[in-house]
C-alpha positions in Angstrom: -9.7 -8.1 -11.6 -9.8 -10.3 -8.1 -7.6 -13.3 -7.8 -7.2 -15.4 -4.7 -4.3 -15.6 -2.7 -3.3 -16.6 1.0 -6.9 -17.5 1.7 -8.5 -13.9 0.7 -9.3 -12.0 -2.6 -6.7 -9.2 -3.7 -7.4 -6.8 -6.5 -4.9 -6.6 -8.9 -4.4 -4.7 -12.2 -1.9 -6.4 -14.9 -0.2 -3.7 -17.2 1.9 -4.5 -20.3 2.8 -7.7 -22.3 2.3 -11.1 -20.6 5.7 -12.3 -21.8 7.2 -8.8 -20.3 9.7 -8.9 -17.2 7.4 -9.2 -14.4 7.5 -6.3 -11.9 5.1 -6.1 -8.8 4.6 -3.0 -7.3 3.6 -2.9 -3.3 2.2 0.2 -1.9 2.3 1.6 1.6 0.4 2.0 4.6 -3.2 2.7 4.1 -2.6 3.4 0.3 -4.3 1.6 -2.7 -2.9 0.3 -6.2 -3.8 3.6 -7.8 -1.4 5.8 -5.5 1.2 3.9 -8.3 0.8 6.6 -10.6 -0.4 5.8 -14.0 2.5 7.6 -15.9 5.2 5.6 -13.9 3.5 2.5 -14.9 3.5 3.5 -18.4 7.2 4.6 -18.2 8.0 1.2 -16.9 5.6 -1.0 -19.2 7.5 1.3 -22.4 10.8 -0.4 -20.8 9.8 -4.0 -21.3 8.1 -4.5 -18.0 4.9 -6.3 -17.2 3.5 -4.1 -14.4 1.6 -5.3 -11.5 -0.1 -3.5 -8.8 -2.3 -4.3 -6.6 -4.5 -3.6 -3.2 -2.9 -5.0 0.1 -5.2 -6.9 2.5 -7.9 -4.6 4.5 -7.3 -1.6 1.5 -9.3 -0.8 -1.2 -11.1 -3.5 -3.0 -9.4 -6.6 -1.5 -10.4 -8.5 1.6 -11.4 -6.3 4.2 -10.9 -8.5 7.7 -13.7 -6.6 9.3 -14.1 -9.7 12.1 -10.2 -9.5 12.7 -10.6 -6.6 15.2 -8.6 -3.1 15.5 -5.2 -3.5 17.1 -3.7 -1.4 20.0 -1.2 0.9 18.2 0.3 2.6 21.1 0.9 -1.5 22.4 2.3 -1.8 18.7 4.7 0.9 19.1 6.1 0.2 22.6 7.1 -3.4 21.3 4.3 -5.6 22.1 4.4 -9.0 20.7 2.5 -10.7 17.6 -0.6 -11.3 19.4 -1.1 -7.5 19.4 -2.3 -7.4 15.9 -4.3 -9.6 13.5 -1.5 -10.3 11.2 2.2 -9.2 10.6 4.2 -8.1 7.7 5.1 -11.8 7.3 1.3 -12.5 6.3 1.4 -9.6 3.8 4.4 -10.9 2.3 2.8 -14.2 2.0 -0.1 -12.7 0.3 2.4 -11.3 -2.4 3.6 -14.7 -2.7 0.4 -16.1 -3.5 -0.3 -13.4 -6.1 2.7 -14.5 -7.9 1.4 -18.0 -7.5 -2.3 -16.7 -8.7 -0.5 -14.9 -12.0 1.6 -18.1 -12.7 5.0 -16.6 -12.0 7.7 -18.2 -10.3 9.3 -14.9 -9.3 9.6 -11.3 -10.1 11.2 -8.3 -9.3 9.6 -6.4 -6.5 9.3 -2.9 -5.7 7.8 -1.8 -2.4 7.1 1.8 -1.0 7.2 2.6 2.5 5.0 0.1 4.3 5.4 -2.0 0.7 9.3 -1.9 1.3 9.3 -3.5 4.6 6.9 -6.0 2.9 9.1 -6.6 0.0 11.8 -7.1 2.4 9.9 -9.7 4.6 9.3 -11.3 0.9 12.9 -11.6 0.1 13.1 -13.3 3.7 10.6 -15.6 3.5 10.3 -16.7 0.0 13.9 -15.5 -1.7 13.4 -17.8 -5.1 10.6 -15.4 -5.5 12.3 -12.3 -6.1 14.5 -11.4 -9.2 15.7 -8.0 -7.6 14.5 -5.9 -4.8 13.8 -1.9 -4.4 12.5 -0.7 -1.2 11.7 3.0 -1.2 11.6 5.3 1.6 11.5 2.3 4.0 13.6 0.4 6.3 14.4 -2.9 7.3 14.1 -2.1 11.2 12.6 0.1 13.7 16.0 0.9 15.0 17.0 2.0 11.2 16.1 5.5 9.6 13.5 6.0 12.0 10.7 8.6 11.0 10.6 12.3 12.0 8.2 12.6 14.7 6.4 15.3 12.6 6.1 12.5 10.0 5.0 10.0 12.6 2.4 12.4 13.7 0.7 13.0 10.8 0.5 9.2 9.8 -1.9 9.3 13.3 -4.1 12.0 12.6 -7.8 11.3 13.4 -9.6 9.4 10.6 -11.7 11.6 8.6 -15.3 11.4 8.1 -16.3 13.0 5.0 -14.7 13.8 1.8 -13.3 17.5 2.5 -11.7 16.0 5.6 -10.3 13.2 3.6 -8.7 15.8 1.0 -7.2 18.1 4.2 -6.1 14.8 5.7 -4.4 13.6 2.4 -2.7 16.7 2.0 -1.4 17.0 5.3 0.4 13.9 4.8 1.7 14.4 1.6 3.3 18.0 2.6 5.4 16.1 5.2 6.4 12.8 3.6 6.7 14.3 0.2 10.4 15.1 -1.6 11.2 19.0 -0.8 13.0 19.1 -4.5 9.5 18.2 -6.1 6.9 20.9 -4.2 3.4 19.3 -4.0 0.8 20.5 -6.7 -2.3 21.0 -4.6 -4.3 22.3 -7.2 -7.4 20.1 -7.7 -6.0 18.2 -11.1 -5.7 14.4 -11.7 -2.2 14.7 -11.9 -1.6 15.5 -8.6 0.4 13.6 -6.7 -2.2 13.4 -4.3 -5.3 12.9 -6.2 -5.4 9.3 -6.3 -6.4 9.5 -2.5 -8.6 12.4 -3.1 -10.6 11.8 -5.9 -13.1 9.1 -4.7 -13.3 10.0 -1.1 -16.8 9.7 -0.1 -18.2 9.5 3.1 -19.4 5.5 2.9 -15.8 4.7 2.4 -15.3 5.6 6.2 -17.7 3.7 7.5 -17.1 0.3 9.5 -13.7 -0.8 11.4 -10.5 0.7 11.3 -8.2 -0.9 9.1 -5.5 -3.6 10.7 -2.0 -3.7 10.5 -1.9 0.3 11.1 -3.5 0.8 7.5 -6.3 3.7 7.3 -9.0 3.4 5.1 -8.6 5.1 1.6 -11.2 4.8 -1.2 -11.4 4.6 -4.7 -13.8 3.6 -7.8 -15.9 1.0 -6.4 -16.3 2.2 -2.7 -19.0 4.8 -3.2 -21.0 1.9 -4.9 
């Protein structure tokens, strides 16, 4: 479903009982809500949570800010000021607060992965009363803490794919690097593969238009080919 939050439209999925403990899942860089595996969602629902997952701005079925332009990535990496980017993590944290408003929730448990963890941390800073608990996964509070390995940085900025095959190969290269060595990546074509949400709907139309802002790269799912 689509909700209005912080002046934009966000694509949201709401799972579990409306009376369950609300838990918001915030996905990372360039990833859509489907990257939160359905098995994880089902497990959380079974434990009494009302699980809310959504597409961040400029991703999936949420508002794409095409008129905002594309930031200078190298300038941002070198510490450029806010003026170098159309929006920041503060704005994305405000999106999450607006999501809670739209759903009539005063607060929720907040779980963020990678960039989603940064958004979750910023939400706790900007709107502390909205956060019942904070879980930040494979993330960091500062560029000075927990820097990604150069190998990981390189794969995150691979050239943008132009077709389905290139999209699949790019996604697999990323997962090979950022995945846990304790859980080898299943690269077989399968709906249960960790990379499947990033690959299943990858179609050429999804790569048209401007790059995503806030360092996000385009990914696609169900409606992108329509």
